[in-house]
N, C-alpha and C positions, 0 to 999 in steps of 0.2 A: 504494500500500500504506500503511495507517495502523497506527500503533503506539500503544497506550495507555500512559500514564505510571503507574509504580508505584514504591514504595520498598521492595519486597520485597528482602531481603538477597541472595538468590541472583541476582535480576535485576540488582542493583547490580554484583555481581561480573562477570556476563556482559557488561554494557554497558561497564564500565570497563577490561577487560583489555587492549584494544588500546593503551594509552598507551605492499638491499644489492644475416683476410688477413695473415698474419705477414710482417713485413719484417725486414731484417737488423738484429740487435741493436745493432750499432755505430751505426746511424742514430738509434736511440732514445737512446743514451748522449749523442751529440753534440747531439741536439735538446734533451734535458733540460739539458745544460750551457749551451747557448745561452740557454735561458729563464732559467736562474739568473743568468747573467752580465748579461742585459738587465734583469731585474727585481729582482735581488738577493733572490731569493725561494726557495721550497721546491722540492724535486725531485718531491714528490708530496703529496697530501692523503689521509690514512688515517683512517677514521672508525669509531668504536665507539659502541654505545649502544642507544637505543630508537627509537620511532616518529618522534621529532624528527630523526633522522639516518638512518632506513632508507629507501633509494630503491627498494626492491623485493626485499630478501632473503627476506621472508616469502612471496613468490610461489613459492619453491622449498622451502617448509617445510610439513609436514602440520599446518596450523593453520587455524582458521576466521577468524583475524584477519588479513585481507588488505585491500588497497585497489586492486587491479588491475582495476577496473571503474568505469564512469561512476557518478556525476558526478565522481569523483576524477580529477585530471589534466585537468580541463576547460580550463584556461588554460595547460597545458604545451605544448611543441612538438608540432604536429600534433594537438593536443587528445587526447593519448595518456595513458590511465591507466597509470602505470608501476609502481604499488605505493607511491608516496609518499602519505602520509596528508594531502594538501592538494590545492588546485586547481592548483598549479604547482610552483615550485622550493622547495627547502629552503635553510636558512642555509648549509649546507655546499656547496651548489651555487654560491651567491654567493661563498663563500670561494674555491673553486677558480677561479672566473672572475677574482676580484680579484688572485690571485697569478699569473695568466697561464697556467694549466695546461690548463683545459678549462671548458666551460660547465656540465657536469653530472657529478656523481660517481656512477658506476654501482654496482650491487650486486655484491659479490664472487661470489655464487653464480650469477650469469648465466653459463651455459655457453659463451656466444659471445664472451666478452671477448677482445680482441686483446692482443698484447704491449704495444702502445702504451697501451691503456687501463690495463693493470696497472701500467705504469711511472709514469703520471701520477697514479694514485691510485684507490682503491675504498673502498666502505663495507662494513663487516662488521656493521653495526647491524641489530637485529631489533625490530620493533614489539612491545611488550608485555614487553620484557626489563628487567632491573634488576641492581643489584649484589648483592642478596640472592639466593642460589641458589634459594630457593623461588619467587621472583617469576616467572621464565620457565617454571617447571614448571606454574604455574596456567593458562597459555595455550598451552603446548607450543610455545614459540618458542626462539630461540637464546640460551643463557646467555652472560654476559660472558666466562667462561673458555673457552667453545667458540669465541667470536669470536677470542680470543687464539690458539687452536689453528689457526683458519683463517688468521690472520696469519702464523704460523710456516710453514704450507703455502704461503702467498703468497710468502714469502721464498725457499723452495725452488724455486718456479716461476721467480722472477727469476734465481736462481743458475744454473739450467739454460740461461737465455738470455744472461746477461751476465757470469756468473762470481761467485764468492764475494766477492772484494774489492770489486768494483763494486757489488754488492748491499748490502754493509755501508755503503759510502759513501752510497749512494742512501737507505737507511733513516735514516742519521744526519741527512740534510738534509731529511727529510720532516716535514710538520706532522701531528701526531697530535691528533685531536679526540675527546673522550669526552663524550657527552651522555646521561645516565641519572639515575635516582633517583626520578622522579615516580611511576613504577609501584610502586616499593617501598612508598610510603606510600598512594597512592590505591587501587591494586589489591590490595595485600597487607595492610599493617598495619591500615588502617582498615576493610577489608572482610572479610578472612578472620581468624578468631580465633586461629589457630595462633601467630603471632608475638607477639600481645598477651599470651598466656598465659606466654610465656617472657620477653619483655622488657616488663615491666609499666609502664615509664615511657618516654616518648618519648626522653629523654636517653640511656637505655640502648640503645635501638634505633639512635639516631644513632651511638653509638660502635661498635655492631655493624656498621653499614653502612660506617663509616669504616675499619674493619679490612679490609673487602673492597676498598674503594677503594684503600687504600695497597698492598695485595697486588697488585692489578691493575697499578697504576702501576709498582711495583717490577719486575714481570714484563715490562712493556713496556720499561723501562729496560734490563733484562738482555738484551733482544732488539735493542737499538740505538736505541730512541727517545730523542731529545734535545730536540725541540721539541714540547712537550705543552700543549694547552689543555683544561682541564676545565670544563665548563659546570655552573653551579650550578642550583638548583631555581627554577622560575618561581613567581609567586604562585599556588599551586595552588588557593587559594580562589576565584580569579577564573575558573576553567574553567567553562564553561556547565553541564556535567554535574554538577560538584560543587555549583554553585549550586542546580540543580534538585533534587538529592537532599538538600540540607541547609538550604534556605531555609524559613522558617516558612510562606511562601506563594510557591511557585515561580513562579506566574503573575503576581502583582501586585507582589511585592517581590524584585526581582532586583538583586543586588549582591554584591561579593566577601565570602566567608565568612572572617572574621578568624582563626578557629581554624586553618584550613589554611594561611593566609598566614603566620601566626606560626610554624608548624612549618617552613615553607620558610626563613624568616629565620634561625631557630636553627641549622638544618642548614647553611645557607650560611656562617655565621660559623665553624663548626667546619671545614668544608671549606677555606675561605679560609686559615685559620691553618695547617692541615696542608700546603697547597700552598706557602705562604710559607716554612715551615720546610724543606720539601723543596728549594725553589729555592735557599735560602741554603746548604744543605748540599752541593748538587751543582753550584753555579754554577762552581766551580773546574774541574769536569770538562766544562764546556760546556753545562750544562743551561739550558733556557729553559722553565720550567714556570709556567703562569699560570692564575689563576682567572678564569673568564668569568662576569661578572654578567649574568644574563638577567632577574633579578627587577626591578630598577629600570627598565630600558628598557620592560618590559611595563607596569609601574605608570604610567610617564610617558605611554605611549600611551593608557591608560585615562583618566587625569586630564585629558589634553589632546587627547582624541579628536577634538574639532571642529577643532583646529589641523591634525591629520593626516588630516582628511576621512573619519573613520569615523562612520557613522551608527548602527551597532549594535556594542556591545562585550560584551554579556552573552549573546548568542544566536549559534549557528552559522548559516552560510549554508544548510546542508543540512537539509531537512525542517523540523521545528518549531524546530530549533536547540537544543532542550532536552536531548535524550538521544542523538540519532543519532550513531553513529560506526561505522567499519568496515562490517560487513554490514548494519547498520541504516541506513546511508547508501548507497543502492544505485540502480540505474537507474530504479526506480519512485518514488524520492524526489523531492520538489520541491526545487529549488535556486534560490536568489535570483538575479536577473538579473545583478547586478554585485557580484562578490565583493570588489572593492576598497573597498566601503563597510562591510565586515565585518572585525572583528579575527580572528574564528574561522571556519574553514571548516566544521568539524563541531562537535560538542559538547566536543571535547577539543583538537583540533589547530588551530593558527593558519592563516591564509590566507597565500598567497605574499607579499602586500604586508606583512603583519606580520613574516614571516621576513626580508624585505628591510630593513625598518626596524631590526629587531633586529641584523642584520649591520652596518649602517652605524654603529650605536652601539658595536659591538665592534671596529671597525677598529684603534683604538689598541692593543688587546691583541694583535691579529694582527701589527701592526707590531713590537711588542716581541718576539714569538716569532721573527720573521724576522731580528732583529738578530744572533742568535747564529751 
């Protein structure tokens, strides 16, 4: 199947929208405690956000933005397309493995989750979501606040299995990861005119988003979250789709679009300051709240791509690599033979190799989170 390139605004929006055997409960409690004692680590990994952290929740949502079909998942276990928007694992999967809990973080909406899977962690993230309430509406995916509601439901399910007090202790020791924000800019602010009419400057929209970020974090804190990692924005101007739609000559002149990278840097500074203030204010209560810099690690991979054995950094592995993502990257699409040579799997999402490198650079942050 072939697709023609266009810069039609409606097409831009469509393409860019895609940016989750019962045993005795006591066994799970003792198992989790044993893991914590052995690794001095978390009781669970609980994830919120967008496609960078969605392992398949959109499979159970009435949206066209899914990835539970080939060639997605080509390098996953058993070559299975799970709903992850990449060829293999996500950064949160590597995190769960690093802290000794499990190899993969499953989607919360999977109806077949066991009590063990719930205990060790799940993802509530939904591809296409964002902090701005309008962003998930554009693609009919799970809003951040709905993800919070699912987390409250998750706690009730644990309470029915291990009791209220054990659940509270379990949640206090869990690592919370929030990865969102890219869709708010790429899908929403720069593509749909609604927000630009209200927030006429990027700085005003930054502050609007930050209000929602803080509200969400405060809500998580109220529900018992104490170890929280918040991921900043990547260099958005380096996404293949953004390059295609904004380069003067998308076929001959491919390189990061500074305008979008600058937006990410400005937002990240504000986010980092807010998280630093929150950490200082709540440290006395046992808080471990950290900013996760994904911008610089990605820039490092781009600048030193030969060092990391990447042959292609501005095109995705799937299709032409210019615009394909979600349903545009499908069983009829061409896919490069070796995804390890590509930074991006499709025109928006990184390959498993890139996610792995990103995690390796973030380990010091994870270690800080685990000290509390």
